[in-house]
C-alpha positions as CSV (number, residue, x, y, z in Angstrom):
1,M,-67.0,-152.7,2.6
2,V,-67.0,-149.9,5.2
3,Y,-64.1,-147.7,4.2
4,E,-61.6,-146.6,6.9
5,D,-58.6,-145.6,4.8
6,I,-60.2,-144.1,1.7
7,L,-63.0,-141.8,0.7
8,Y,-65.0,-142.8,-2.4
9,D,-67.4,-140.6,-4.3
10,K,-69.2,-140.9,-7.6
11,K,-70.8,-137.9,-9.2
12,E,-71.8,-136.8,-12.8
13,G,-69.7,-139.5,-14.5
14,I,-66.6,-139.0,-12.3
15,A,-65.5,-141.5,-9.6
16,K,-63.0,-140.2,-7.1
17,V,-60.9,-142.3,-4.8
18,T,-59.1,-140.4,-2.1
19,I,-56.4,-142.0,0.1
20,N,-57.4,-140.8,3.5
21,R,-54.5,-141.4,5.9
22,P,-53.0,-137.9,6.1
23,K,-51.3,-138.5,9.5
24,V,-49.0,-140.9,7.8
25,F,-48.7,-139.0,4.5
26,N,-51.3,-141.3,2.9
27,S,-49.0,-144.3,3.0
28,F,-50.9,-147.5,2.2
29,R,-51.3,-150.6,4.4
30,T,-53.0,-153.8,3.5
31,R,-56.5,-152.4,4.3
32,T,-55.8,-149.3,2.2
33,L,-55.0,-151.5,-0.8
34,E,-58.1,-153.7,-0.3
35,E,-60.3,-150.6,-0.1
36,M,-58.8,-148.9,-3.1
37,L,-59.1,-152.2,-5.1
38,E,-62.8,-152.5,-4.3
39,A,-63.4,-148.8,-5.2
40,V,-61.5,-148.8,-8.4
41,E,-63.1,-152.1,-9.5
42,D,-66.5,-150.7,-8.8
43,A,-65.8,-147.5,-10.8
44,A,-64.3,-149.5,-13.7
45,N,-67.4,-151.7,-13.9
46,D,-69.9,-148.9,-13.5
47,G,-71.3,-147.9,-16.9
48,T,-72.3,-144.4,-15.6
49,I,-68.7,-143.6,-14.8
50,G,-66.4,-142.3,-17.6
51,V,-63.3,-141.3,-15.7
52,I,-61.6,-142.2,-12.4
53,V,-59.6,-139.9,-10.2
54,I,-57.1,-141.0,-7.5
55,T,-55.9,-138.4,-5.1
56,G,-54.7,-138.0,-1.5
57,A,-56.3,-136.2,1.5
58,G,-54.8,-133.5,3.6
59,G,-52.8,-131.5,1.1
60,K,-49.3,-132.7,2.2
61,A,-49.1,-136.0,0.2
62,F,-50.7,-137.8,-2.7
63,C,-49.2,-141.0,-1.3
64,S,-45.8,-141.7,0.3
65,G,-45.7,-145.4,-0.4
66,G,-46.2,-148.4,1.7
67,D,-46.7,-148.2,5.5
68,I,-43.2,-148.9,6.8
69,G,-44.6,-149.9,10.2
70,E,-46.5,-152.8,8.6
71,M,-44.0,-153.7,6.0
72,R,-41.1,-154.1,8.5
73,E,-43.0,-156.9,10.1
74,L,-43.7,-158.9,7.0
75,A,-42.1,-162.3,6.3
76,P,-41.8,-163.7,2.7
77,G,-45.2,-165.4,2.8
78,D,-47.3,-162.5,3.9
79,G,-45.0,-160.1,2.0
80,R,-46.0,-161.9,-1.2
81,V,-49.7,-161.5,-0.3
82,F,-49.1,-157.8,0.3
83,L,-47.3,-157.3,-3.0
84,L,-49.9,-159.2,-4.9
85,K,-52.7,-157.0,-3.5
86,L,-50.7,-154.0,-4.8
87,F,-50.2,-155.6,-8.2
88,R,-54.0,-156.3,-8.4
89,L,-54.7,-152.7,-7.8
90,F,-52.2,-151.6,-10.5
91,T,-53.8,-154.2,-12.9
92,V,-57.3,-152.8,-12.3
93,I,-56.1,-149.3,-12.9
94,R,-54.4,-150.3,-16.1
95,T,-57.3,-152.5,-17.4
96,A,-60.1,-150.1,-16.4
97,P,-62.0,-149.3,-19.6
98,K,-61.8,-145.6,-18.9
99,P,-59.0,-143.2,-18.1
100,V,-57.6,-143.0,-14.5
101,I,-56.1,-139.7,-13.5
102,A,-53.6,-139.2,-10.7
103,S,-54.4,-135.8,-9.1
104,V,-51.2,-135.1,-7.1
105,E,-50.7,-132.6,-4.3
106,G,-47.7,-132.9,-2.0
107,Y,-45.3,-135.8,-1.8
108,C,-45.6,-138.6,-4.4
109,L,-43.0,-141.1,-3.3
110,G,-42.1,-144.8,-3.5
111,G,-45.1,-147.0,-4.0
112,G,-47.2,-143.8,-4.2
113,N,-45.2,-142.7,-7.2
114,E,-45.8,-146.2,-8.7
115,I,-49.5,-145.6,-8.3
116,N,-49.0,-142.3,-10.2
117,V,-47.0,-144.1,-12.9
118,V,-49.6,-146.7,-13.6
119,C,-52.4,-144.1,-13.9
120,D,-53.1,-142.9,-17.5
121,L,-52.7,-139.2,-16.8
122,S,-51.1,-137.2,-14.0
123,I,-51.8,-133.6,-12.9
124,A,-49.8,-132.0,-10.0
125,T,-49.4,-128.8,-8.1
126,E,-46.3,-126.7,-8.3
127,S,-45.2,-127.6,-4.8
128,S,-45.6,-131.4,-5.3
129,R,-42.5,-133.6,-5.1
130,F,-41.8,-136.9,-6.8
131,G,-39.3,-139.7,-6.2
132,Q,-38.6,-143.3,-5.4
133,V,-37.4,-144.3,-1.9
134,G,-36.9,-148.1,-2.1
135,P,-33.1,-148.3,-1.8
136,T,-33.2,-146.0,1.2
137,V,-35.1,-148.5,3.2
138,G,-33.9,-151.8,1.6
139,S,-36.8,-152.2,-0.8
140,I,-37.1,-152.2,-4.6
141,P,-39.8,-150.5,-6.8
142,V,-40.5,-153.7,-8.9
143,L,-44.2,-153.1,-9.5
144,A,-43.9,-150.1,-12.0
145,G,-40.8,-148.3,-11.0
146,T,-38.4,-150.6,-12.8
147,Q,-40.8,-151.4,-15.6
148,L,-42.9,-148.3,-16.6
149,L,-40.9,-145.4,-15.2
150,P,-38.1,-145.9,-17.8
151,R,-40.8,-145.8,-20.5
152,L,-41.8,-142.3,-19.3
153,T,-38.4,-140.7,-18.4
154,G,-35.9,-142.8,-20.4
155,D,-33.7,-145.5,-19.1
156,K,-30.8,-143.4,-17.8
157,K,-33.1,-141.0,-15.9
158,A,-35.1,-143.8,-14.4
159,K,-31.9,-145.3,-13.1
160,E,-30.9,-142.0,-11.6
161,I,-34.4,-141.7,-9.9
162,I,-34.2,-145.2,-8.4
163,F,-30.5,-145.4,-7.6
164,L,-30.1,-141.9,-6.0
165,C,-33.6,-141.6,-4.4
166,Q,-33.7,-137.8,-4.8
167,R,-36.7,-135.5,-4.9
168,Y,-37.9,-133.8,-8.1
169,S,-40.2,-130.9,-8.5
170,A,-43.4,-131.2,-10.4
171,Q,-41.9,-129.0,-13.2
172,E,-38.9,-131.3,-13.4
173,A,-41.2,-134.3,-13.5
174,K,-43.3,-132.7,-16.3
175,E,-40.2,-132.0,-18.4
176,M,-39.2,-135.7,-18.1
177,G,-42.5,-136.9,-19.3
178,W,-43.2,-138.3,-15.8
179,I,-46.5,-136.3,-15.4
180,N,-48.7,-134.4,-17.8
181,R,-49.6,-131.0,-16.3
182,V,-48.4,-128.7,-13.5
183,V,-50.9,-126.2,-12.0
184,P,-50.5,-123.5,-9.3
185,D,-51.2,-124.5,-5.8
186,G,-54.9,-124.3,-5.1
187,E,-56.0,-125.0,-8.6
188,L,-55.6,-128.8,-8.7
189,E,-59.2,-129.7,-8.2
190,K,-60.4,-127.2,-10.8
191,E,-57.9,-128.5,-13.4
192,T,-58.6,-132.1,-12.7
193,E,-62.4,-131.5,-13.0
194,A,-61.8,-129.7,-16.3
195,W,-59.8,-132.7,-17.7
196,C,-62.6,-135.1,-16.5
197,K,-65.3,-133.1,-18.2
198,R,-63.3,-133.0,-21.4
199,I,-62.9,-136.8,-21.3
200,L,-66.6,-137.2,-20.7
201,E,-67.3,-135.4,-23.9
202,M,-65.4,-138.1,-25.9
203,S,-66.6,-141.4,-27.3
204,P,-66.3,-144.0,-24.5
205,Q,-65.7,-146.7,-27.1
206,S,-62.8,-144.7,-28.6
207,I,-61.3,-144.0,-25.3
208,R,-61.6,-147.7,-24.2
209,I,-60.0,-149.0,-27.4
210,S,-57.3,-146.3,-27.4
211,K,-56.2,-147.2,-23.8
212,L,-56.2,-150.9,-24.6
213,S,-54.1,-150.4,-27.7
214,M,-51.6,-148.0,-26.1
215,N,-51.0,-150.5,-23.2
216,Y,-50.4,-153.4,-25.6
217,E,-46.6,-153.4,-25.5
218,S,-46.2,-152.8,-21.8
219,D,-48.8,-155.4,-21.0
220,H,-46.2,-157.9,-22.0
221,L,-44.3,-157.0,-18.9
222,Y,-46.4,-159.4,-16.8
223,S,-43.6,-161.9,-16.2
224,S,-41.4,-159.0,-14.9
225,Y,-44.0,-158.2,-12.3
226,M,-44.3,-161.8,-11.2
227,H,-40.5,-162.2,-10.9
228,G,-40.3,-158.9,-9.1
229,I,-43.0,-159.9,-6.6
230,E,-41.3,-163.2,-5.8
231,I,-37.8,-161.7,-5.5
232,L,-38.9,-158.7,-3.4
233,A,-41.1,-161.0,-1.1
234,S,-38.1,-163.1,-0.4
235,T,-36.3,-160.1,1.1
236,Y,-39.0,-159.5,3.7
237,G,-37.8,-160.3,7.2
238,G,-34.2,-160.2,6.0
239,P,-31.6,-158.2,7.8
240,E,-31.0,-155.6,5.1
241,L,-34.7,-154.6,4.7
242,V,-35.3,-154.7,8.5
243,E,-32.3,-152.4,9.0
244,G,-33.5,-150.0,6.4
245,M,-37.1,-149.8,7.7
246,T,-36.1,-149.8,11.3
247,A,-33.7,-146.9,10.6
248,F,-36.6,-145.0,8.9
249,L,-38.8,-145.5,11.9
250,E,-36.0,-144.5,14.3
251,K,-35.2,-141.5,12.2
252,R,-31.6,-142.4,11.7
253,K,-29.4,-143.2,8.8
254,P,-29.3,-146.9,7.9
255,D,-26.1,-148.9,8.2
256,F,-26.1,-150.7,4.8
257,G,-22.3,-150.9,4.7
258,Q,-22.4,-154.0,6.9
259,F,-24.1,-155.9,4.1
260,R,-21.7,-155.0,1.3
261,V,-19.5,-158.0,0.4
């Protein structure tokens, strides 16, 4: 595949996947997901690679979630296909026999935060901001937000994050167990590389088995993802989601009150 939406590099045991759509805050469209899936699968299956890094280009965003312009036009059928591509990416990240690190600079929101959540480790700069946005546009974070986020932050805090759609600083995210490390702006690449080199010093067999074992309990959430995909896909093209996403594109507040019965 010729990459349009990502940059992919492998060097000295480290594979780096960079979402390269800075003009739209590294939001992902169908092509982005296809390219990321191919790259992460390649890195996962490459015996010379011991750690995978996912990051965003441009310095303003790690990933701001799904591309609203594309998502607004989806109907239930193609919406299901879109969500299944996202789930396949998440599955490859979680089943890769090596650690996957989210290296976060800038906004990490919505589906972008769900990418962060499914990664094994997360490092962020002080100025980074985290949050979910689904209910602000008529969507729902059913591919990690409702399943894995409560396991990181606790149930009550996860409900706050999803229901209120506020922004949280990197330090707040760290204190909640949402991410692992906060570094000063300008030091993200250095710290990420240091973590990668430390991982590469470890027994790959031990890392592989440890990751598999630690994911055992949450791997049983498969049925929750399948239900979530089917339910969320059924909302695509519906008036509530269209109103939310249209309002976002028009830079106005959505009128969700009309749907309250």
